N, C-alpha and C positions, 0 to 999 in steps of 0.2 A: 492266316491272318490276325491284323493285329486285336488283340481282345480288351476291355475294360473290367476289372482297372491291370497295371501293368505286371506284368510279370519280370521278377527286378532281376539284374544279372550280380549274383554273388560271390563273384571272382570280382566282379569289382569295386562294389562298394556293400559286401554283405557286411553280417552285424561286426565279425571278426576285424574285419578290413577298417573297419569305422573304428570299432573301440580303439585299435591298432595308434590312426591317427589323430582320437582327440588323447591317448597320454605319450605319445607325442610330443603333443603338441606343452604340456603342463610339464613334461621334462623337460623343454627346450627352457621354460620359461623358471623351472628349479636350478637347473644348471647354468642360469645368465646370476642369481641369486647368490649360487655358487661360487662362483666364477669370480664376481665385487663383494663377497665376503673374505675368501681365501686367496692365496696365488694358485692358484688353478687354472691351468688353458682351457676351457669350453670346448670339448671336441663331438658333442653333443651333435649341435648342429650339422656339421657333416654327414653323419649317418642321415639326420631327418632329410635332406635334398638328395640324396641318392635315392630313398622309398618315395621321394617324390618326384620324383625325376622315371624311373620304372612307372607308377602308378600313369604319372603322364602320358608315358611314351602306349602303355594298352589303353587308355582314353580315346589316344589319336589315331587307334588303330581301329577299336572295333567305333569309330566314327566316322572312319570312312568306310569301312566297313557295312554301316546299317544310311550313308547317303547311296553306298551303290546295288543296296536290296530293297531301297523305297524305290526305284528306276528302273527294278529286275525281278520279277518271278521269286525270289529269295527270300525270306528275312527271319533264318534260322538267327544271324548273326545280333539283329536288327538291336539299336538301342532308342527307347523316343527321349524328343527332347525333355520333357519331366523328368529323367531320370541325367541327365546331362549337366541340365542346370545345380543342381545341389552339389553333385561331386567335384564340378568345375570348381565353385566360389567356395567349396569349403579347403581345396589344393593351393588357389590364390593366397586365400589370410595367409593361411601355415607357412607359405614361404615367403609372405610380407612380413612377417613377423618371426622369422625365425633368423637366431645373433647365431653369425659365421664371426671367424676373426678374419679383418682385414687384415696378417700375417700368413694366413694359409693362398698364396694368392690362384691354388687350381681350386681347392675348396669355394672363393671368390667368385672365381671367372667362372663355374658351373650354376653358381647360385645367382647370379646375372641372369646368364643362360635363360634359367628356369620362367625367373622372372619376366624377361621378354617374350618364351612363347608362350606364356599362361598369358600375358597380358594379349598377345596377339588371338588366341584362340580365344577369350573371352570376346572378346568385338567379334571375332568371326562369328561364335555359336549367334549372340546374338542380333546380329542386323543380316544377318543373312541364312547362318547354319538351321535354327532353327526349322526354319522354313521347310527345309529339305528333308529332315529328319522326318522318319513317321510320326502318326496325331492318333494315339488308338482311345483317346474318352474326351468326348468333346468340349469339355474344360478345364483344365492343372492350372495348379493354385501353387501358393506361394505364400513363404513368411515376411507381413513385413508389419507390425507389430496387429495383421488382423491377418484374414483370411484374404489375397487377392489372385487374378488371374495374370499369369503372365504374360495374358498377350494384350493386353491392352494397355495402359500408361506405365506399367512394370517392367514393361519390355523396353518402352520409352526410355524410362529412369538409367535403367541398368547399358545402353545405349549412350550415355550420357557420362553414366559412372563406369565406362569403360573406356571413353576417348579420355578423361582425366588419369586414370590410374598409366594411361597408356604415359601421357605426357610425364606423368611422375618419374615410371619406368624409365621413361627415356633421358629422365633430366639423373639416375642412378649408373644408366652407363653409360652416360660420356662424362660424368665423376669416374667413373671405375676405368673408363680407359685415361681419361689424364690422368688418376693417381698411377694407372700402370706406365704410364709411358717416360712421366715422370720418374718416378724409379729407375726403371731404362735407364736413361740418361746420368742421373745420377750413379749409379754402381759402370756404368761407363766411362765416364769421367774419376770417376775411386781407383778403377785401375790404370788408368790414363798418369795422373799422380803417384801412383802407388807404382810403377815403374820410371815416371822422373826422378824419384826420392824415394827409394825402400826403406829410410829410415822416418818417415816422415808415421804421426800419430792419425795424421787427420782423419782414419776409418774408425779410428773408437766411438768419434764423435757420431759418427750418422750412425751406430749402432742405437746409439742413445733412445734416438726416438724412435723406430722399433721396440726398445726392451718397455714402454710405459703401456702400463694396463689399462685397455678403456671398460672403467664399470658403466655399465648401464643406469643411466638417470631410474632414477624410482616411477616418474612421471610417465616415460615410456614404458617398463614396466609391467605399470598400469594400464596403459592401456594394451597394450600385449595381451594383458590377460583377459581387458576385456574385448577385443576382438577375437579373441577365440572362445571364449565364452558365448559370444554372438554366433558366430560363425556353428556352435555344435548342433546350439535350438536349432538355427534354420534348416541346417541339413535334417535333424530329426524329426522337425514336423511340417517340415516337409515332405515327407515321404509319410507317413503315417496320415494327412489329409489328404494325399493324392493316392490314397490305399495301396503304393506298391507292395506287392508280396513278393516270397521266396527270401528277405533280403535282413531278418528277423532272428535270426538263431544261428547258433554256429553249429551247421551241417557239412559244410562244403571245405575239404582239405583245402583247397588253397587257401582259409582266412583266418591258417594258423599258426601257419611262416612265422608274416607279419605281427599280428598279436605277441606270439612269442621272443621276436626281436625290441619290440615294444617295452613289455616287462621287461626285459635284461639292461634295455638304454633308461630304465626307470628305475628298476634298483642298483646299475653302476653310480649314480647320483646319488643315491644316500650312502655308497659305500667311500666314493669320495669321502660324502661329507664326512662319515664318522674318522674315517683312516685320517684327517685332517686335524681334525678336535684332538683323537689319540699324538699326534705329532707336536700340536700345541702347547698339551698338556706335559707330555712330558721335557717341551720344550720349558717349560716355568718348571717344574722340578728339577729338572736339572741347573737353572739359573737360581735357585734356589740353594740348591746346595752347594754351590758353589758361594754363594755371598753367607753363608751359612761358614764354610770355611776359613773363609777370608778372616770370619769376625774372629773366629777362636783364633788364628794366627795370629792376630794384630792382641787381640787377650795376654796370648801367649809373653809376649817380648814385650807388654806394659810392665809384667810378674817378672821377666826378668831386669830389666833396665831400673826398676824401684828400686832395686839393696843396691845398685854402684851409685845411684843419686842420693841414697841417703847416706852412706859412707864417704864421698865425699862432701858433703856438712858436716860432720863430726869430724872429718882433720883440718874443715877449717875454724 
């Protein structure tokens, strides 16, 4: 039977998994700053979208099992609605602000597919899914600058937000599909032109546009950071206010792997930054030595030519 307070699912949103997600949020922002400051490709977003994809798959399976258990006598794997909305919001925000290189078509495809799936799941939950999930406590709270019930006007607000999010995701998907079709047509035309004229160098200009590094705007980075902080506060406060137990300690083996992976990504960003700084310092020292050697060579040449000039003046 359902009990209040809710016994949380530590393997879905335990403390280790949540900290891993939070670290990945910060790591993505730091990696974006590093990519903008140095000529380094940003690969952190690719690992993040894979981690989010695995979490979404588990969440969908648990929601399906919970809806099935709500209509039967089995409630072993049941998830309450109060457990779903913090995790779902966190995943949607993390995917929305994730930085994925447009040059990696496969990663972009997975990212767009995740956005579409999360937007659909978000709308399904707030419009219908939360009514089909078990409900253990008489009222469930969420953080919206105050303690509010998720079953009143806040639900209507999230319905509206879900619709706007779906529209934005639809525009993103259409833009990505249009870009993919454009690149495909461009590639086909390039092959046709190359077959007709092997000596043509038109393909060189086509690669210039792809080699241009897209630097994230500082304003966009500030918005992303604000969204990340807001999502973290939203999740933690909601879990505390609803007195969800069993998810505030790292005592489950399934929580360590996401945490270790996130820490590894976080440290790899600092390693890449330190490596780039060392390379820059080495290049500056090498350029300085070349300039000093060139100056010494010019000084020696001047010393050798000076006696010849003086001798010519003496003979005149």
